[in-house]
N, CA, C and O atoms as a GROMACS GRO file, in nm:
protein
  356
    1MET      N    1   0.084  -0.118   0.000
    1MET     CA    2   0.000   0.000   0.000
    1MET      C    3   0.089   0.124   0.000
    1MET      O    4   0.189   0.130   0.071
    2CYS      N    5   0.052   0.220  -0.078
    2CYS     CA    6   0.125   0.347  -0.083
    2CYS      C    7   0.043   0.454  -0.012
    2CYS      O    8  -0.080   0.448  -0.006
    3LEU      N    9   0.115   0.550   0.042
    3LEU     CA   10   0.050   0.656   0.116
    3LEU      C   11   0.109   0.789   0.075
    3LEU      O   12   0.231   0.805   0.070
    4ALA      N   13   0.024   0.885   0.045
    4ALA     CA   14   0.071   1.020   0.014
    4ALA      C   15   0.066   1.101   0.143
    4ALA      O   16  -0.033   1.097   0.216
    5VAL      N   17   0.173   1.176   0.169
    5VAL     CA   18   0.188   1.245   0.297
    5VAL      C   19   0.206   1.395   0.274
    5VAL      O   20   0.279   1.434   0.183
    6PRO      N   21   0.141   1.479   0.355
    6PRO     CA   22   0.163   1.623   0.344
    6PRO      C   23   0.295   1.663   0.410
    6PRO      O   24   0.325   1.620   0.521
    7LEU      N   25   0.372   1.745   0.341
    7LEU     CA   26   0.497   1.799   0.394
    7LEU      C   27   0.497   1.950   0.376
    7LEU      O   28   0.436   2.003   0.283
    8LYS      N   29   0.567   2.018   0.465
    8LYS     CA   30   0.588   2.162   0.451
    8LYS      C   31   0.726   2.182   0.390
    8LYS      O   32   0.825   2.128   0.442
    9LEU      N   33   0.734   2.257   0.283
    9LEU     CA   34   0.863   2.278   0.216
    9LEU      C   35   0.949   2.374   0.297
    9LEU      O   36   0.906   2.483   0.334
   10VAL      N   37   1.073   2.329   0.324
   10VAL     CA   38   1.166   2.412   0.401
   10VAL      C   39   1.280   2.466   0.314
   10VAL      O   40   1.350   2.559   0.354
   11SER      N   41   1.298   2.408   0.196
   11SER     CA   42   1.393   2.463   0.099
   11SER      C   43   1.354   2.420  -0.041
   11SER      O   44   1.296   2.313  -0.061
   12VAL      N   45   1.386   2.505  -0.137
   12VAL     CA   46   1.355   2.479  -0.278
   12VAL      C   47   1.478   2.515  -0.359
   12VAL      O   48   1.537   2.622  -0.341
   13ASN      N   49   1.517   2.423  -0.450
   13ASN     CA   50   1.633   2.445  -0.536
   13ASN      C   51   1.605   2.382  -0.672
   13ASN      O   52   1.623   2.261  -0.689
   14GLY      N   53   1.561   2.462  -0.768
   14GLY     CA   54   1.528   2.408  -0.900
   14GLY      C   55   1.408   2.317  -0.891
   14GLY      O   56   1.302   2.356  -0.842
   15ASN      N   57   1.424   2.193  -0.939
   15ASN     CA   58   1.317   2.094  -0.934
   15ASN      C   59   1.320   2.010  -0.808
   15ASN      O   60   1.242   1.915  -0.795
   16ASP      N   61   1.408   2.043  -0.716
   16ASP     CA   62   1.421   1.967  -0.592
   16ASP      C   63   1.384   2.054  -0.473
   16ASP      O   64   1.399   2.176  -0.476
   17ALA      N   65   1.337   1.988  -0.370
   17ALA     CA   66   1.301   2.060  -0.247
   17ALA      C   67   1.323   1.967  -0.129
   17ALA      O   68   1.344   1.847  -0.145
   18VAL      N   69   1.319   2.025  -0.012
   18VAL     CA   70   1.320   1.948   0.112
   18VAL      C   71   1.191   1.982   0.185
   18VAL      O   72   1.159   2.098   0.207
   19GLY      N   73   1.118   1.877   0.222
   19GLY     CA   74   0.994   1.894   0.297
   19GLY      C   75   1.010   1.834   0.435
   19GLY      O   76   1.094   1.748   0.458
   20GLU      N   77   0.927   1.882   0.527
   20GLU     CA   78   0.939   1.839   0.666
   20GLU      C   79   0.802   1.810   0.724
   20GLU      O   80   0.704   1.878   0.695
   21VAL      N   81   0.798   1.706   0.806
   21VAL     CA   82   0.679   1.675   0.884
   21VAL      C   83   0.726   1.608   1.013
   21VAL      O   84   0.806   1.514   1.010
   22GLY      N   85   0.678   1.657   1.124
   22GLY     CA   86   0.713   1.597   1.253
   22GLY      C   87   0.862   1.599   1.282
   22GLY      O   88   0.912   1.509   1.350
   23GLY      N   89   0.932   1.698   1.232
   23GLY     CA   90   1.076   1.708   1.256
   23GLY      C   91   1.161   1.621   1.164
   23GLY      O   92   1.283   1.622   1.175
   24ILE      N   93   1.098   1.547   1.075
   24ILE     CA   94   1.170   1.461   0.981
   24ILE      C   95   1.170   1.528   0.845
   24ILE      O   96   1.066   1.571   0.795
   25GLN      N   97   1.288   1.537   0.784
   25GLN     CA   98   1.300   1.601   0.654
   25GLN      C   99   1.322   1.497   0.545
   25GLN      O  100   1.389   1.396   0.566
   26ARG      N  101   1.262   1.524   0.428
   26ARG     CA  102   1.275   1.436   0.312
   26ARG      C  103   1.299   1.520   0.188
   26ARG      O  104   1.243   1.628   0.172
   27GLU      N  105   1.384   1.468   0.100
   27GLU     CA  106   1.404   1.531  -0.030
   27GLU      C  107   1.288   1.490  -0.120
   27GLU      O  108   1.247   1.374  -0.122
   28VAL      N  109   1.235   1.587  -0.195
   28VAL     CA  110   1.124   1.559  -0.286
   28VAL      C  111   1.148   1.630  -0.418
   28VAL      O  112   1.214   1.734  -0.424
   29SER      N  113   1.093   1.574  -0.523
   29SER     CA  114   1.095   1.639  -0.653
   29SER      C  115   0.971   1.727  -0.663
   29SER      O  116   0.860   1.685  -0.631
   30ILE      N  117   0.991   1.851  -0.708
   30ILE     CA  118   0.877   1.941  -0.728
   30ILE      C  119   0.853   1.964  -0.878
   30ILE      O  120   0.792   2.064  -0.917
   31MET      N  121   0.902   1.871  -0.959
   31MET     CA  122   0.886   1.880  -1.104
   31MET      C  123   0.739   1.894  -1.144
   31MET      O  124   0.707   1.963  -1.241
   32MET      N  125   0.649   1.829  -1.070
   32MET     CA  126   0.506   1.831  -1.104
   32MET      C  127   0.433   1.950  -1.041
   32MET      O  128   0.316   1.975  -1.073
   33THR      N  129   0.500   2.023  -0.953
   33THR     CA  130   0.440   2.140  -0.887
   33THR      C  131   0.542   2.254  -0.890
   33THR      O  132   0.588   2.299  -0.786
   34PRO      N  133   0.576   2.302  -1.009
   34PRO     CA  134   0.690   2.393  -1.026
   34PRO      C  135   0.674   2.531  -0.961
   34PRO      O  136   0.774   2.600  -0.943
   35ASP      N  137   0.554   2.572  -0.926
   35ASP     CA  138   0.534   2.707  -0.872
   35ASP      C  139   0.538   2.713  -0.719
   35ASP      O  140   0.509   2.817  -0.661
   36VAL      N  141   0.573   2.601  -0.654
   36VAL     CA  142   0.576   2.602  -0.507
   36VAL      C  143   0.694   2.683  -0.455
   36VAL      O  144   0.791   2.708  -0.526
   37LYS      N  145   0.681   2.724  -0.329
   37LYS     CA  146   0.788   2.800  -0.265
   37LYS      C  147   0.802   2.754  -0.121
   37LYS      O  148   0.717   2.681  -0.069
   38VAL      N  149   0.910   2.795  -0.057
   38VAL     CA  150   0.934   2.761   0.083
   38VAL      C  151   0.812   2.805   0.165
   38VAL      O  152   0.761   2.915   0.149
   39GLY      N  153   0.768   2.716   0.253
   39GLY     CA  154   0.651   2.742   0.336
   39GLY      C  155   0.523   2.681   0.285
   39GLY      O  156   0.426   2.668   0.360
   40ASP      N  157   0.521   2.642   0.156
   40ASP     CA  158   0.403   2.577   0.100
   40ASP      C  159   0.393   2.434   0.153
   40ASP      O  160   0.493   2.372   0.187
   41TYR      N  161   0.270   2.384   0.158
   41TYR     CA  162   0.244   2.245   0.192
   41TYR      C  163   0.213   2.169   0.064
   41TYR      O  164   0.140   2.218  -0.022
   42VAL      N  165   0.269   2.049   0.052
   42VAL     CA  166   0.245   1.966  -0.065
   42VAL      C  167   0.215   1.824  -0.021
   42VAL      O  168   0.258   1.779   0.085
   43ILE      N  169   0.140   1.753  -0.105
   43ILE     CA  170   0.120   1.610  -0.086
   43ILE      C  171   0.232   1.541  -0.163
   43ILE      O  172   0.255   1.570  -0.280
   44VAL      N  173   0.303   1.451  -0.095
   44VAL     CA  174   0.416   1.381  -0.156
   44VAL      C  175   0.382   1.233  -0.167
   44VAL      O  176   0.339   1.169  -0.071
   45HIS      N  177   0.403   1.181  -0.287
   45HIS     CA  178   0.382   1.038  -0.314
   45HIS      C  179   0.501   0.988  -0.393
   45HIS      O  180   0.535   1.043  -0.498
   46ALA      N  181   0.564   0.883  -0.344
   46ALA     CA  182   0.679   0.822  -0.411
   46ALA      C  183   0.789   0.923  -0.442
   46ALA      O  184   0.855   0.915  -0.545
   47GLY      N  185   0.807   1.019  -0.351
   47GLY     CA  186   0.915   1.115  -0.367
   47GLY      C  187   0.883   1.236  -0.453
   47GLY      O  188   0.969   1.321  -0.474
   48PHE      N  189   0.760   1.245  -0.502
   48PHE     CA  190   0.719   1.357  -0.588
   48PHE      C  191   0.608   1.436  -0.521
   48PHE      O  192   0.511   1.379  -0.472
   49ALA      N  193   0.622   1.568  -0.519
   49ALA     CA  194   0.513   1.655  -0.476
   49ALA      C  195   0.409   1.651  -0.588
   49ALA      O  196   0.438   1.687  -0.702
   50ILE      N  197   0.288   1.608  -0.555
   50ILE     CA  198   0.186   1.590  -0.658
   50ILE      C  199   0.070   1.688  -0.647
   50ILE      O  200  -0.011   1.699  -0.738
   51GLN      N  201   0.063   1.759  -0.534
   51GLN     CA  202  -0.048   1.854  -0.515
   51GLN      C  203  -0.008   1.955  -0.408
   51GLN      O  204   0.060   1.922  -0.312
   52VAL      N  205  -0.051   2.079  -0.428
   52VAL     CA  206  -0.028   2.184  -0.329
   52VAL      C  207  -0.152   2.192  -0.239
   52VAL      O  208  -0.265   2.188  -0.287
   53LEU      N  209  -0.129   2.204  -0.108
   53LEU     CA  210  -0.237   2.216  -0.010
   53LEU      C  211  -0.226   2.349   0.062
   53LEU      O  212  -0.118   2.408   0.072
   54ASP      N  213  -0.340   2.397   0.113
   54ASP     CA  214  -0.328   2.510   0.204
   54ASP      C  215  -0.299   2.455   0.344
   54ASP      O  216  -0.311   2.334   0.366
   55GLN      N  217  -0.262   2.540   0.435
   55GLN     CA  218  -0.220   2.496   0.568
   55GLN      C  219  -0.330   2.419   0.640
   55GLN      O  220  -0.302   2.319   0.706
   56LYS      N  221  -0.454   2.465   0.628
   56LYS     CA  222  -0.566   2.397   0.695
   56LYS      C  223  -0.582   2.254   0.644
   56LYS      O  224  -0.598   2.161   0.723
   57GLU      N  225  -0.578   2.237   0.512
   57GLU     CA  226  -0.590   2.102   0.454
   57GLU      C  227  -0.476   2.013   0.501
   57GLU      O  228  -0.498   1.897   0.536
   58ALA      N  229  -0.355   2.066   0.503
   58ALA     CA  230  -0.239   1.989   0.546
   58ALA      C  231  -0.255   1.945   0.691
   58ALA      O  232  -0.230   1.829   0.724
   59GLU      N  233  -0.295   2.037   0.778
   59GLU     CA  234  -0.312   2.004   0.919
   59GLU      C  235  -0.423   1.901   0.940
   59GLU      O  236  -0.409   1.812   1.024
   60GLU      N  237  -0.532   1.911   0.863
   60GLU     CA  238  -0.640   1.812   0.873
   60GLU      C  239  -0.590   1.675   0.830
   60GLU      O  240  -0.620   1.575   0.895
   61ASN      N  241  -0.514   1.669   0.720
   61ASN     CA  242  -0.459   1.542   0.673
   61ASN      C  243  -0.364   1.482   0.775
   61ASN      O  244  -0.370   1.362   0.802
   62LEU      N  245  -0.278   1.564   0.833
   62LEU     CA  246  -0.182   1.515   0.932
   62LEU      C  247  -0.254   1.464   1.057
   62LEU      O  248  -0.212   1.364   1.115
   63GLU      N  249  -0.361   1.530   1.098
   63GLU     CA  250  -0.438   1.485   1.214
   63GLU      C  251  -0.503   1.350   1.185
   63GLU      O  252  -0.504   1.262   1.272
   64LEU      N  253  -0.558   1.331   1.065
   64LEU     CA  254  -0.616   1.202   1.029
   64LEU      C  255  -0.511   1.092   1.030
   64LEU      O  256  -0.537   0.982   1.078
   65LEU      N  257  -0.393   1.120   0.976
   65LEU     CA  258  -0.285   1.021   0.977
   65LEU      C  259  -0.243   0.987   1.120
   65LEU      O  260  -0.215   0.871   1.150
   66ARG      N  261  -0.239   1.087   1.208
   66ARG     CA  262  -0.205   1.063   1.348
   66ARG      C  263  -0.308   0.971   1.413
   66ARG      O  264  -0.273   0.878   1.484
   67GLN      N  265  -0.436   0.997   1.387
   67GLN     CA  266  -0.543   0.915   1.444
   67GLN      C  267  -0.536   0.771   1.392
   67GLN      O  268  -0.557   0.677   1.468
   68ILE      N  269  -0.507   0.755   1.265
   68ILE     CA  270  -0.493   0.620   1.208
   68ILE      C  271  -0.378   0.547   1.275
   68ILE      O  272  -0.390   0.430   1.309
   69GLY      N  273  -0.267   0.616   1.294
   69GLY     CA  274  -0.152   0.556   1.361
   69GLY      C  275  -0.184   0.514   1.503
   69GLY      O  276  -0.145   0.405   1.546
   70GLU      N  277  -0.255   0.597   1.578
   70GLU     CA  278  -0.293   0.563   1.715
   70GLU      C  279  -0.385   0.442   1.717
   70GLU      O  280  -0.371   0.355   1.803
   71THR      N  281  -0.480   0.436   1.624
   71THR     CA  282  -0.571   0.323   1.617
   71THR      C  283  -0.496   0.194   1.585
   71THR      O  284  -0.522   0.090   1.646
   72ALA      N  285  -0.403   0.201   1.491
   72ALA     CA  286  -0.324   0.083   1.455
   72ALA      C  287  -0.241   0.035   1.574
   72ALA      O  288  -0.232  -0.085   1.599
   73GLU      N  289  -0.180   0.128   1.647
   73GLU     CA  290  -0.101   0.090   1.765
   73GLU      C  291  -0.190   0.023   1.871
   73GLU      O  292  -0.150  -0.077   1.930
   74ALA      N  293  -0.308   0.077   1.894
   74ALA     CA  294  -0.399   0.020   1.993
   74ALA      C  295  -0.442  -0.121   1.952
   74ALA      O  296  -0.452  -0.210   2.036
   75MET      N  297  -0.467  -0.141   1.823
   75MET     CA  298  -0.506  -0.273   1.774
   75MET      C  299  -0.392  -0.373   1.790
   75MET      O  300  -0.416  -0.488   1.827
   76GLN      N  301  -0.269  -0.330   1.763
   76GLN     CA  302  -0.154  -0.419   1.780
   76GLN      C  303  -0.135  -0.456   1.926
   76GLN      O  304  -0.108  -0.572   1.958
   77GLU      N  305  -0.150  -0.360   2.015
   77GLU     CA  306  -0.136  -0.386   2.158
   77GLU      C  307  -0.243  -0.483   2.206
   77GLU      O  308  -0.215  -0.572   2.286
   78ASP      N  309  -0.366  -0.466   2.157
   78ASP     CA  310  -0.474  -0.557   2.192
   78ASP      C  311  -0.443  -0.699   2.144
   78ASP      O  312  -0.465  -0.795   2.218
   79ALA      N  313  -0.392  -0.711   2.023
   79ALA     CA  314  -0.358  -0.844   1.969
   79ALA      C  315  -0.247  -0.908   2.052
   79ALA      O  316  -0.252  -1.028   2.079
   80ARG      N  317  -0.145  -0.830   2.091
   80ARG     CA  318  -0.037  -0.884   2.175
   80ARG      C  319  -0.092  -0.932   2.310
   80ARG      O  320  -0.055  -1.039   2.358
   81SER      N  321  -0.179  -0.853   2.369
   81SER     CA  322  -0.238  -0.890   2.499
   81SER      C  323  -0.318  -1.019   2.487
   81SER      O  324  -0.311  -1.105   2.574
   82ARG      N  325  -0.393  -1.032   2.379
   82ARG     CA  326  -0.473  -1.153   2.359
   82ARG      C  327  -0.384  -1.276   2.341
   82ARG      O  328  -0.413  -1.383   2.394
   83ARG      N  329  -0.275  -1.259   2.265
   83ARG     CA  330  -0.184  -1.373   2.245
   83ARG      C  331  -0.121  -1.415   2.378
   83ARG      O  332  -0.111  -1.535   2.406
   84LYS      N  333  -0.080  -1.319   2.458
   84LYS     CA  334  -0.020  -1.351   2.588
   84LYS      C  335  -0.119  -1.422   2.678
   84LYS      O  336  -0.080  -1.509   2.757
   85ALA      N  337  -0.244  -1.387   2.668
   85ALA     CA  338  -0.348  -1.448   2.751
   85ALA      C  339  -0.398  -1.580   2.692
   85ALA      O  340  -0.483  -1.646   2.750
   86GLY      N  341  -0.344  -1.617   2.574
   86GLY     CA  342  -0.385  -1.742   2.511
   86GLY      C  343  -0.520  -1.735   2.443
   86GLY      O  344  -0.583  -1.837   2.416
   87ARG      N  345  -0.563  -1.614   2.414
   87ARG     CA  346  -0.692  -1.597   2.347
   87ARG      C  347  -0.670  -1.576   2.198
   87ARG      O  348  -0.562  -1.535   2.154
   88SER      N  349  -0.772  -1.603   2.124
   88SER     CA  350  -0.768  -1.585   1.978
   88SER      C  351  -0.762  -1.437   1.944
   88SER      O  352  -0.824  -1.354   2.009
   89VAL      N  353  -0.684  -1.406   1.839
   89VAL     CA  354  -0.674  -1.269   1.790
   89VAL      C  355  -0.789  -1.247   1.700
   89VAL      O  356  -0.804  -1.138   1.644
   0.00000   0.00000   0.00000
């Protein structure tokens, strides 16, 4: 499964940029979104910025991803607890 992630651009150099989310920086190609600038939010898929977002959209997307991550962690913890107790997952 592939996932497109919103990043905030912290540097732009030609067709390349560096985006950041949660303190983690990634190099991305902005070939498909040539008019972006530092401070813009973009959706990144497979290393390419494919769409420009406004800040509100980016924050909403990031919050949804955070909630999905929390749910997945809770489900994994529940499965581990069930296995330890000898119950079916």
